[in-house]
Each structure stands twice: as structure tokens, then as C-alpha cells.
BAFI-670454 format. One line per field, with one value per residue (C-alpha): residue in one letter; residue number from 1; y, x, z. Coordinates in Angstrom, 2 decimals, m for minus. Each point is the difference from the previous one (the first is absolute). Example, Ala and Ser with C-alpha at 12.3 -4.5 7.8 and 13.67 -1.06 7.14 Angstrom:
BEGIN
residuo	c(A | S)
num	c(1 | 2)
north	c(m4.50 | 3.44)
east	c(12.30 | 1.37)
up	c(7.80 | m0.66)
END
This chain:
BEGIN
residuo	c(M | A | G | W | I | S | S | A | Q | Q | K | R | D | N | S | G | Q | R | D | I | C | A | A | D | G | R | P | G | T | E | E | D | P | P | M | K | A | N | D | G | F | R | V | H | L | S | D | T | T | D | P | N | S | P | T | S | A | S | S | R | G | G)
num	c(1 | 2 | 3 | 4 | 5 | 6 | 7 | 8 | 9 | 10 | 11 | 12 | 13 | 14 | 15 | 16 | 17 | 18 | 19 | 20 | 21 | 22 | 23 | 24 | 25 | 26 | 27 | 28 | 29 | 30 | 31 | 32 | 33 | 34 | 35 | 36 | 37 | 38 | 39 | 40 | 41 | 42 | 43 | 44 | 45 | 46 | 47 | 48 | 49 | 50 | 51 | 52 | 53 | 54 | 55 | 56 | 57 | 58 | 59 | 60 | 61 | 62)
north	c(3.05 | 3.74 | 2.14 | 2.15 | m0.42 | 1.46 | 2.63 | m2.19 | m2.55 | 2.09 | 0.77 | m3.97 | m0.46 | 3.21 | m1.82 | m3.45 | m1.59 | 0.11 | m3.97 | m0.51 | m0.57 | 2.88 | m2.10 | m2.79 | 1.34 | m3.28 | 0.37 | m0.88 | m3.08 | m1.48 | m1.93 | 2.83 | 3.32 | 3.56 | 1.62 | 3.54 | m0.05 | 2.31 | 1.76 | 1.00 | m2.33 | m3.20 | m2.79 | m4.33 | m0.85 | m2.92 | 3.10 | 1.54 | m3.32 | m2.70 | 0.43 | m2.13 | 2.11 | 1.66 | 3.16 | 0.00 | 2.91 | m2.62 | m0.82 | 3.15 | 0.38 | 1.66)
east	c(3.29 | m0.45 | 0.30 | m2.73 | m3.53 | m2.49 | m2.45 | m2.92 | 1.67 | 0.47 | m3.56 | m0.61 | 2.43 | m1.96 | m3.35 | 1.07 | 1.04 | 3.80 | 0.16 | m2.48 | 1.24 | m0.74 | m0.34 | m2.37 | m1.25 | 1.40 | 1.35 | 3.79 | 1.36 | 3.20 | 0.53 | m0.92 | 0.56 | m0.95 | 2.79 | 0.80 | m0.43 | 2.30 | m3.37 | m0.40 | m2.76 | 0.14 | m0.50 | 0.52 | 3.63 | m1.62 | m1.48 | 3.49 | 1.92 | m2.30 | m0.87 | m2.85 | m1.57 | m3.66 | 0.99 | 4.10 | 1.47 | 0.68 | m3.76 | m0.79 | 2.34 | 2.74)
up	c(m18.28 | 0.03 | 3.30 | m0.85 | 1.03 | m2.46 | 1.25 | m1.17 | 1.94 | 3.41 | m0.20 | m0.63 | 3.40 | 1.82 | m0.69 | 1.66 | m2.85 | 0.03 | 0.00 | m2.85 | m3.51 | m2.06 | m2.78 | 1.35 | 3.05 | 1.72 | 3.34 | m0.11 | 1.67 | 1.17 | m3.02 | m2.56 | 1.84 | m1.09 | m1.57 | m1.42 | m4.17 | m1.96 | m0.08 | 3.43 | 1.09 | 2.23 | m2.12 | 1.04 | m0.83 | m2.72 | m1.64 | m0.66 | m0.71 | m1.25 | m3.60 | 0.13 | 2.71 | m0.95 | 1.14 | m1.07 | m1.96 | m3.25 | 0.27 | m0.17 | m2.68 | 1.65)
END
């Protein structure tokens, strides 16, 4: 995953949302942790690897 955090994600982090998925607003879990996506936001691992995830890049047309 990307090594940088977007400025919008930095604002989310500073407001206490570091462990909250930027795509769906749910907290990360041990089974589905938040990961840094290529756009600099934190999303669930499944959002980046599961094509059936409602918030995956492929479901957004990516």
C-alpha cells in the first residue's frame, strides 16, 4: 500500500478517526484491518482485495 497519507486522511486522523474506514465508516478489526490505499486514505483490507466488497475499487469502476 501507499506510504503516504492524504491531507484529508490526516484531518480524519487528527479528529480521532484513525481506525475508521474512509470508505464505509466502520472501524477496523483484527480480521479486516485498515490499510493505506493508493489514494492516501485508510480503508479496510477487504476494500482493496475483495472484488465483491461494496467499497472496493472494482465496484467503484476502478
